[in-house]
C-alpha positions as MATLAB code, in Angstrom:
seq = 'MYDIIGDYYLENGIVRPVDSFQLETHSEQVIYEVIRVINGKILFLEDHMQRLRHSLDFIHLELSLVDKIQRDLNKLLEGHSFNQNIKIDVYDHTYRCYFIKSKYPDKSLYDSGVDVCILEHHRKNPEIKALDMAYKARIEEIKGNQYFEVLLKDEEGHILEGSRSNVIYVKGNQIISAPLNEILNGVTFKNVVKMAHELNIDVVYRKIHHEELKDLEACFLTGTSLGVLPIRKIYDLEYDVKHPVLKQLMESYGQLYKK';
ca = [
     -44.659  -43.548   -1.781;
     -42.651  -40.665   -0.475;
     -38.981  -40.544   -0.277;
     -37.869  -39.603    3.182;
     -34.681  -37.707    3.399;
     -32.548  -36.574    6.301;
     -31.007  -38.288    9.216;
     -34.211  -38.439   11.281;
     -37.837  -37.819   11.596;
     -40.007  -36.918   14.562;
     -42.936  -38.922   15.706;
     -44.832  -37.587   18.745;
     -41.982  -35.396   19.681;
     -39.467  -38.438   19.592;
     -36.475  -38.388   17.248;
     -36.401  -41.558   15.173;
     -33.988  -42.895   12.346;
     -35.415  -42.422    8.881;
     -34.753  -46.234    8.185;
     -37.452  -47.058   10.710;
     -40.133  -45.028    8.857;
     -43.131  -46.827    7.524;
     -46.043  -45.428    5.523;
     -49.152  -45.548    7.557;
     -51.788  -47.765    5.726;
     -53.942  -49.218    8.453;
     -55.753  -46.072    9.900;
     -59.170  -45.103    8.372;
     -58.122  -41.668    7.877;
     -54.748  -39.888    7.620;
     -54.540  -36.204    7.541;
     -51.518  -34.564    6.082;
     -49.844  -31.130    5.274;
     -46.987  -30.585    2.737;
     -44.858  -27.341    3.672;
     -42.403  -25.620    1.616;
     -39.058  -24.751    3.123;
     -36.830  -22.051    1.507;
     -33.462  -21.048    2.870;
     -34.240  -22.640    6.195;
     -37.611  -21.028    6.635;
     -41.068  -22.406    6.213;
     -43.358  -20.645    3.724;
     -46.891  -19.706    4.936;
     -46.526  -21.516    8.268;
     -49.522  -20.049   10.054;
     -51.809  -20.688    6.959;
     -50.625  -24.370    6.975;
     -51.358  -24.723   10.777;
     -54.637  -23.021   10.350;
     -55.646  -25.447    7.681;
     -54.363  -28.333    9.899;
     -56.621  -27.193   12.880;
     -59.548  -27.175   10.417;
     -58.810  -30.671    9.240;
     -58.229  -32.040   12.704;
     -61.405  -30.499   14.037;
     -63.335  -32.019   11.070;
     -62.280  -35.494   12.186;
     -62.568  -34.793   15.919;
     -58.978  -34.881   16.955;
     -57.523  -32.825   19.600;
     -56.470  -29.359   18.320;
     -53.558  -29.160   20.899;
     -51.759  -31.371   18.480;
     -50.977  -28.396   16.222;
     -48.842  -26.621   19.033;
     -46.888  -30.013   19.428;
     -46.328  -30.263   15.791;
     -45.241  -26.710   15.265;
     -42.544  -27.400   18.033;
     -41.527  -30.492   16.089;
     -41.169  -28.620   12.942;
     -38.657  -26.255   14.650;
     -36.654  -29.337   15.915;
     -36.664  -30.824   12.295;
     -35.281  -27.586   10.832;
     -32.491  -27.386   13.487;
     -31.078  -30.471   12.271;
     -31.323  -30.118    8.522;
     -30.584  -27.535    5.906;
     -32.746  -28.789    3.009;
     -34.709  -26.642    0.481;
     -37.316  -29.159    0.279;
     -40.749  -29.934    1.483;
     -41.716  -31.229    4.981;
     -44.710  -33.587    5.172;
     -46.836  -33.952    8.439;
     -48.920  -36.978    8.857;
     -51.676  -37.159   11.588;
     -53.537  -40.197   12.220;
     -55.363  -41.685   15.434;
     -53.223  -39.769   18.087;
     -49.958  -39.958   16.190;
     -48.206  -37.191   14.468;
     -45.014  -37.328   12.283;
     -42.934  -34.476   10.700;
     -40.270  -35.373    8.118;
     -38.536  -34.123    5.054;
     -39.423  -35.677    1.647;
     -37.560  -35.657   -1.611;
     -39.598  -32.935   -3.473;
     -40.044  -32.565   -7.186;
     -40.467  -29.015   -8.477;
     -41.528  -27.997  -12.049;
     -38.539  -27.231  -14.447;
     -38.001  -23.624  -14.828;
     -38.767  -23.920  -18.477;
     -42.383  -24.996  -17.725;
     -43.050  -21.577  -16.210;
     -42.269  -19.978  -19.671;
     -44.009  -22.682  -21.775;
     -46.882  -23.697  -19.524;
     -48.072  -27.320  -19.043;
     -50.716  -29.562  -20.603;
     -53.630  -30.982  -18.574;
     -56.422  -33.209  -18.889;
     -59.795  -33.593  -17.279;
     -61.366  -36.503  -15.148;
     -64.970  -36.673  -13.748;
     -64.409  -37.151  -10.102;
     -65.936  -35.854   -6.848;
     -63.432  -35.713   -3.884;
     -65.000  -36.630   -0.543;
     -64.508  -33.847    1.965;
     -62.544  -31.687   -0.596;
     -62.009  -28.996    2.229;
     -59.281  -31.325    4.106;
     -56.212  -32.954    2.976;
     -56.620  -36.534    3.655;
     -54.403  -39.421    2.228;
     -55.982  -41.583   -0.432;
     -53.262  -43.818   -2.073;
     -55.760  -45.526   -4.488;
     -56.792  -42.151   -5.747;
     -53.210  -41.090   -6.174;
     -52.363  -44.132   -8.278;
     -55.266  -43.631  -10.456;
     -54.303  -40.004  -11.074;
     -50.707  -41.005  -12.046;
     -52.090  -43.677  -14.450;
     -54.309  -41.058  -16.144;
     -51.413  -38.423  -16.430;
     -48.893  -41.025  -17.882;
     -46.060  -39.102  -19.660;
     -48.596  -36.812  -21.637;
     -50.188  -34.629  -18.860;
     -48.801  -32.634  -15.947;
     -52.064  -32.551  -13.990;
     -55.557  -33.787  -14.053;
     -58.391  -31.283  -13.489;
     -61.395  -32.541  -11.642;
     -64.888  -32.133  -13.151;
     -68.067  -32.692  -11.180;
     -71.123  -34.540  -12.389;
     -72.736  -31.303  -13.827;
     -69.586  -30.676  -15.855;
     -67.983  -27.928  -13.861;
     -64.002  -28.045  -13.479;
     -63.315  -27.204   -9.832;
     -59.811  -27.957   -8.972;
     -56.759  -30.016   -9.795;
     -56.039  -33.465   -8.414;
     -53.169  -31.903   -6.280;
     -53.444  -28.296   -7.014;
     -55.954  -25.406   -7.398;
     -56.833  -24.046  -10.715;
     -57.602  -20.446  -11.428;
     -59.083  -18.934  -14.692;
     -58.375  -15.510  -16.251;
     -60.554  -13.369  -18.271;
     -59.763   -9.642  -18.758;
     -58.625   -8.283  -15.330;
     -60.438  -10.919  -13.538;
     -59.422  -14.131  -12.022;
     -61.995  -16.951  -11.290;
     -62.070  -19.804   -8.985;
     -64.734  -22.319   -7.928;
     -66.239  -21.356   -4.685;
     -64.332  -22.148   -1.571;
     -66.694  -24.669   -0.218;
     -66.245  -26.817   -3.142;
     -62.509  -27.258   -3.226;
     -59.451  -27.490   -0.976;
     -58.538  -24.019    0.085;
     -54.919  -24.268   -0.838;
     -52.367  -22.275    0.999;
     -50.698  -21.078   -2.085;
     -54.077  -20.443   -3.683;
     -55.061  -18.302   -0.762;
     -51.932  -16.155   -0.828;
     -52.287  -15.753   -4.699;
     -55.771  -14.492   -4.223;
     -54.547  -12.077   -1.515;
     -51.883  -10.874   -3.980;
     -54.514  -10.345   -6.695;
     -56.477   -7.987   -4.423;
     -53.285   -6.005   -3.735;
     -52.716   -5.659   -7.396;
     -56.233   -4.628   -7.992;
     -57.156   -7.805   -9.876;
     -60.773   -8.727   -9.585;
     -61.400  -11.943   -7.811;
     -64.714  -13.916   -8.604;
     -65.871  -17.127   -7.177;
     -67.985  -19.123   -9.399;
     -68.090  -22.490  -11.150;
     -66.802  -22.769  -14.528;
     -68.454  -25.341  -16.879;
     -66.133  -27.202  -19.233;
     -68.007  -25.572  -22.160;
     -66.709  -22.252  -20.952;
     -63.163  -23.220  -21.228;
     -62.908  -22.101  -24.809;
     -63.939  -18.504  -23.635;
     -61.101  -18.020  -21.191;
     -58.008  -16.210  -21.945;
     -55.554  -17.858  -19.529;
     -55.445  -20.390  -16.566;
     -52.990  -21.488  -14.042;
     -52.329  -24.013  -11.332;
     -51.260  -23.176   -7.742;
     -49.615  -25.349   -5.215;
     -46.966  -25.781   -2.498;
     -44.352  -27.246   -5.039;
     -45.896  -25.535   -8.068;
     -46.132  -21.958   -6.851;
     -48.038  -20.142   -9.842;
     -47.642  -22.475  -12.927;
     -49.311  -21.594  -16.266;
     -51.464  -24.085  -18.131;
     -50.515  -24.107  -21.807;
     -53.322  -26.541  -23.061;
     -56.334  -28.221  -21.738;
     -56.494  -30.959  -24.216;
     -56.521  -29.096  -27.574;
     -57.721  -25.754  -26.062;
     -54.736  -23.399  -25.963;
     -54.202  -20.456  -23.481;
     -51.994  -17.475  -23.187;
     -49.217  -18.283  -20.875;
     -47.892  -14.542  -21.177;
     -51.238  -12.990  -20.138;
     -50.568   -9.704  -18.232;
     -52.767  -10.748  -15.245;
     -50.893  -14.210  -14.994;
     -47.436  -12.532  -15.277;
     -48.254   -9.991  -12.585;
     -49.166  -12.718  -10.167;
     -46.236  -14.899  -11.305;
     -43.834  -11.912  -10.530;
     -45.495  -11.125   -7.276;
     -45.252  -14.730   -6.030;
     -41.641  -15.053   -7.259;
     -40.728  -12.176   -4.802;
     -41.395  -14.622   -1.850;
     -38.275  -16.580   -2.933;
     -35.968  -13.547   -2.714;
     -36.909  -12.538    0.930;
];
């Protein structure tokens, strides 16, 4: 369940009080986006709208909704001054925009890194963001208090992505990601890859088998709330949270918060 914050949310362009909000559980498919707001500005707005268009097209909903949603985002920003995330839900022919109470990693985790585990799980339609409450509950149960995130492994043993993040591996001056058609092309992930190109860091798209994890030098998660977050351990395998390539990308991404 998401904690809605603010005085109101928008539904199909109509302002509604937050106490009237109910999580949609009856539609067969709910498409969503989570967008970061920093100092009153939306981070990577066009990238989010582009992905939303792709998701709507995938489930055959009208693409004109995107322009209406973008207008509602502006209305939502006008009445609030939060440095929090905005969530967009789209189902049937209804769309909603609202601020949610957002959880960001403690600053210390960007120095120490986080511990993660692995689950064999194949996400249906990984290229779109669709709500699945049963899946979310299962992930939370697996994480418990021990793990920050769960990495998803396919039936052949390849680690493709995180349950709510992208995962990128580092070896030498090279970052490695699963092929884009196998994962959700995260907005933060997309921009980190762009930064890597600008920093002359090689970008390789290939599947990493779990038996290769011991040969990697570093790895990290990317996501709207996470930014660029180092992985300290995958189970008992330890990684270099101070790797030069990782530090370059963290510093480059961190500049976004200062603009």
